[in-house]
C-alpha positions as CSV (number, residue, x, y, z in Angstrom):
1,G,7.4,-11.1,-7.9
2,L,4.7,-11.6,-5.5
3,L,1.8,-11.7,-8.0
4,P,2.8,-14.9,-9.6
5,I,3.2,-16.5,-5.9
6,M,-0.2,-15.3,-5.2
7,F,-1.6,-17.1,-8.1
8,S,0.2,-20.5,-8.6
9,H,-1.2,-23.6,-7.8
10,G,1.9,-25.9,-7.5
11,A,3.3,-28.0,-4.6
12,G,3.5,-25.5,-1.4
13,A,1.8,-22.5,-3.1
14,D,-1.0,-22.8,-0.1
15,V,2.3,-21.7,2.4
16,M,3.6,-19.0,-0.1
17,K,0.1,-17.8,-0.7
18,R,-0.3,-16.8,3.1
19,I,3.1,-14.9,2.9
20,A,2.3,-13.4,-0.3
21,A,-1.0,-11.9,0.1
22,P,-0.2,-9.8,3.0
23,M,3.0,-8.5,1.7
24,V,1.3,-7.7,-1.7
25,G,-1.5,-5.9,0.2
26,G,0.9,-3.8,2.5
27,M,2.9,-2.8,-0.5
28,F,-0.1,-1.3,-2.2
29,S,-1.5,0.4,0.8
30,A,2.1,2.0,1.4
31,A,2.1,3.1,-2.2
32,L,-1.4,4.7,-1.6
33,L,-0.8,6.2,1.6
34,A,2.7,7.8,0.4
35,L,1.2,9.0,-3.1
36,L,-2.1,10.0,-2.1
37,V,-3.2,10.5,1.4
38,I,-0.2,12.1,2.9
39,P,0.2,14.9,0.3
40,A,-3.6,15.4,0.3
41,L,-3.4,15.8,4.2
42,Y,-0.2,18.1,3.9
43,A,-2.3,20.3,1.4
44,L,-4.8,20.7,3.5
45,W,-2.9,21.5,6.5
46,Q,-0.7,24.2,4.5
47,K,-4.0,25.8,3.2
48,R,-5.0,26.1,7.0
49,R,-1.8,27.1,8.2
50,L,-1.7,30.0,5.4
51,G,-5.3,30.9,6.0
52,L,-4.8,31.7,9.8
53,R,-1.8,34.2,9.1
């Protein structure tokens, strides 16, 4: 729902763009972190932990 706000050109769009852009960026980076980075770090941690035993 925030993408149309980011690309709008109507009255008051400048104010809403300032709100929508960081929210879209935050949601994208949170999804990337949750789906890729955290599982990869966990897998590396488990591999290292099992290798030490």
